[in-house]
C-alpha positions in Angstrom: -3.5 -5.8 -12.8 -4.4 -2.2 -13.6 -8.1 -3.1 -13.9 -8.0 -4.9 -10.6 -6.4 -1.9 -8.8 -8.9 0.5 -10.4 -11.8 -1.7 -9.4 -10.4 -2.0 -5.8 -9.9 1.8 -5.7 -13.4 2.4 -6.9 -14.9 0.0 -4.4 -12.9 1.6 -1.5 -13.9 5.1 -2.7 -17.6 4.1 -2.7 -17.3 2.6 0.8 -16.0 6.0 2.0 -19.1 7.8 0.8 -21.7 5.0 1.1 -21.5 3.3 4.5 -22.1 -0.5 4.2 -23.2 -2.5 7.3 -20.4 -4.8 8.4 -17.8 -3.5 5.9 -14.2 -3.7 7.1 -13.4 -0.8 4.8 -16.0 1.4 6.4 -14.7 0.3 9.8 -11.2 1.5 8.9 -12.6 4.9 7.7 -14.6 5.3 10.9 -11.5 4.6 13.0 -9.5 7.2 11.1 -6.0 7.7 9.9 -4.1 6.3 12.9 -5.9 2.9 12.5 -5.3 2.9 8.7 -1.6 3.6 9.2 -1.3 1.0 11.9 -2.8 -1.6 9.5 -0.4 -0.5 6.7 2.5 -1.0 9.1 1.3 -4.4 10.3 0.7 -5.6 6.8 4.2 -4.4 5.7 5.7 -6.4 8.5 3.7 -9.5 7.5 5.0 -9.1 3.9 8.6 -9.1 5.2 8.1 -12.1 7.4 6.3 -14.1 4.6 9.0 -13.3 2.1 11.7 -14.2 4.5 10.0 -17.6 5.2 10.1 -18.2 1.4 6.5 -19.4 0.9 5.4 -17.5 -2.3 1.7 -18.2 -1.6 1.9 -16.6 1.8 3.9 -13.6 0.4 1.3 -13.1 -2.4 -1.5 -13.0 0.2 0.3 -10.6 2.4 1.2 -8.4 -0.5 -2.5 -8.3 -1.5 -3.4 -7.3 2.1 -0.8 -4.5 2.0 -2.0 -3.2 -1.3 -5.6 -3.1 -0.1 -4.6 -1.1 3.0 -2.5 1.2 0.9 -5.5 1.9 -1.3 -7.6 2.6 1.8 -4.9 5.1 2.8 -4.9 6.7 -0.6 -8.7 7.1 -0.6 -8.6 8.5 3.0 -6.0 11.0 2.0 -7.8 11.9 -1.3 -4.9 10.7 -3.4 -6.2 9.6 -6.8 -4.8 6.3 -8.1 -3.9 8.2 -11.3 -1.5 10.3 -9.3 0.4 7.2 -8.1 0.3 5.7 -11.6 1.7 9.0 -13.1 4.5 9.0 -10.5 5.4 5.4 -11.3 5.4 6.2 -15.0 7.9 9.0 -14.4 10.1 6.8 -12.3 10.0 3.9 -14.9 11.7 6.2 -17.4 14.6 7.0 -15.1 17.9 5.0 -15.3 21.1 5.4 -13.5 19.5 6.9 -10.4 21.1 4.6 -7.9 21.7 6.6 -4.8 25.2 6.7 -3.4 25.4 6.0 0.2 27.7 7.6 2.7 30.4 5.1 3.6 31.2 4.9 7.3 34.6 3.8 8.4 33.8 1.6 11.4 37.6 1.2 12.2 37.9 4.8 13.4 
């Protein structure tokens, strides 16, 4: 998967600097951050719905759409893929970091 994500990142990065006629990625960059964020939100919602409906094929497709839009966001915000990989590597080494949540007594 790493190679695929790197290829996707490189393609999106090239679209930002070299405009391609009819490119959806170029369209997103032209529309700006608000449009990119809107698409990330939409795709996230579609992942949730697909997962809830229980069709793995649909969920995989929606996850792929979300990952693509997140990569567009990363490129737009000048976040290198390596920065996200490094953060994930740091987190993968942590254990026992379950957050404790404040308990609310609904009876009072």
